[in-house]
C-alpha positions, 0 to 999 in steps of 0.5 A, a space after each residue: 504575861 502582860 505584867 512582865 511586859 509592863 515591868 520590862 518597860 518600867 525597868 527600861 526607864 530610869 527611876 532611882 529615888 529622887 530621879 523619877 521624872 521620866 517614869 512619872 511622865 510614862 505612867 501619867 500618859 499610860 493612865 490617860 491612855 486608859 481614859 483615867 482621870 489623872 491628878 499629879 501633885 508637886 511631889 510626883 504622886 499620881 492619883 488616877 481613877 475611873 468609874 465608881 471604884 470600890 478599891 484603890 490599888 497603891 504602889 510606889 514607883 521609885 526604886 533603890 538603885 544599887 550596883 549598875 542601876 538605873 541601867 537595868 539589864 533584866 533576865 530570867 533564870 530558874 523561875 525568877 526575874 533578876 537584874 545583872 549586877 544591880 538591884 531589880 526594882 521589883 520593890 515596887 515596880 512589880 506592884 506598879 505593873 500589876 496596877 497597870 494590868 488591872 487598869 487594862 481590865 477594869 473600868 471601876 478602879 482607883 490607882 495611887 502611885 506614890 513617889 520617893 517612898 524609899 527615901 522617907 515616904 516623901 510622896 505619901 507623907 505629902 499626899 493631899 488628895 482624897 482617896 475615893 474608895 473605901 478600901 486601900 490595897 497596897 502592893 508593896 509586900 514581898 511574901 505571897 503568904 502574908 496579908 500585912 496589916 501593920 508595919 514598923 515606924 522608922 527614923 534616921 539618926 546622924 552622928 557627926 564627929 568634927 575632924 581634928 587632924 595632924 600631919 604625920 609621916 607614916 606607912 599608908 594603907 588602902 583597905 577595903 571591904 566589898 562584895 558583901 551580900 547586903 539586903 533590906 535593912 528592915 525585913 532582912 535585918 533578922 538574917 545577921 548579914 555582915 555589915 561592911 562598915 562594921 567589918 572594916 572598922 573592927 579590922 582598923 581597931 584591932 590593928 590600931 589604925 589612924 584614919 586618913 579618909 573613910 567612906 562606906 555604905 550605899 543607902 540608909 535603908 540597905 545593909 552596907 555591902 562595901 566600905 573603904 579607908 586610907 589609914 596609917 598603921 605602925 604594924 604591917 597590915 595583912 588582908 583577911 577573908 573580908 578585908 583587902 589591903 594595899 600598901 602605899 608605902 611611907 607618905 606624909 599625910 594628914 591623919 584624924 587625931 580623934 580616929 579612936 572616938 570614931 572607931 569606938 562609936 562604930 565598934 560599940 554600935 550594936 548592929 541589927 535586932 535590939 528587941 524581939 517579940 517571941 509571942 508574935 514571932 517578930 522583930 520589935 526594934 532594930 537599927 542599921 548602921 548604913 553610911 559613913 562619909 567624910 568631908 574636910 570638917 567632919 565624919 558623918 555616920 547615918 543610921 536607920 532605926 525601926 520599931 513597931 511602936 513609938 516607945 521603941 523608937 524613943 528607946 533607940 534614939 536615946 541609946 544612939 544619942 547616949 553613945 554619940 555623946 560618950 564618944 564626943 560626937 553630935 547627934 541628930 534625928 530626922 524623918 520619923 515615920 509613924 508605925 502602922 498599928 495593926 487593925 484587922 479590918 473587914 477588908 483585911 479579912 476579905 483579902 485573906 479569904 481571897 488569898 486563901 483561895 489560891 494560897 491556903 498558907 496565907 496569914 495575917 501578919 505585921 512586918 518590920 519594914 516601912 509601908 505607906 499604908 500607915 501614913 495614908 490611913 492616918 490621913 483617912 481613918 475610915 479606910 480599910 487597908 492591907 498590903 500583899 505582894 509576890 515573893 521578892 528576895 533580897 530587895 535593895 541589893 544586887 541579889 534581888 529577885 522576884 518569883 514569876 509564878 508568885 507574880 502570876 498568883 498575886 495578880 490573879 488574887 488582885 483581879 479576883 478581889 476587884 471582881 468581887 468588890 465590883 459585883 
């Protein structure tokens, strides 16, 4: 399959978020080699078009790098494509590869490859170009049974504790949690996946530990797989099924006097789903405690909130700010992305009909994750837009995998959509 060949080439080029220059250059040269007119902005967005397009295919070309990524070693197993000990980047490299395949086949087509989607939809938010086509098909969804017409908004929250320290001679332990499953903090938040930071801090609170140093988490949009800390404890610490313990013996160390406030915040923080809509069978509001980091002056906790409307984001913001202030910490918020309010456009209905020709189970849905359609449609309200994609499991984790038969099915659907629109 040509798409898998393109995807292999993409995987061979490093393209972690904020480090995408090499892949950007590769995609520009590919588009030019297909005789597409190409515009590139300072944010790395690649806008290419040819002929008289009736549809714009859109995907982002950065990836969440977890594990050994960006050094991807892909392999095939039991009908899936995977990467050894790393995220795969099928989110959204498969979408990019589908675009490349369609550029091979059609002379009337528009492509928008956006940059740095995974770190706050930076590319889409700053795209100033004009989409020429009346229809936008985003290829960043991860379930072949869905035509997505709406998505959650998101916002990053940060809680900061100013460090107060004192010197103490005590028994020092290195404690750690590693190898947890992790996953996407939006579409997989419903699975109640253990959060490594929460697991570690629960252990610390139960054993009345004082913190020397703490860190954990990988990305603000993924559920933490690992966390570690240096602590002191009056009682002997013993490992459990999640927490490893190494006794470093008695030492003179600088401990954080306000450790209890930090642990109170993390342990009181409600990880996961905050509100669920039973009528539409979807998560309405959720929040992920993503990263904890420390320097000489502060301990900072980063969280990612998602909600299907602005009211939900405001509620999550108030809850998190209140907990921060109650534990004597500073609170800030940034990078709010607006929710994509669902509209069942004529184009979305058309895409659903084409999906059902090969996949009778397809349905129109909304998703509890961020998609760039909302940002792009806000810039051009006349666009008909929706999102589709092949089956991708556990994105943003080392367990990410993409179903090969599903890639073939979705690519055929995209081809059929373009053919019928160009007829």
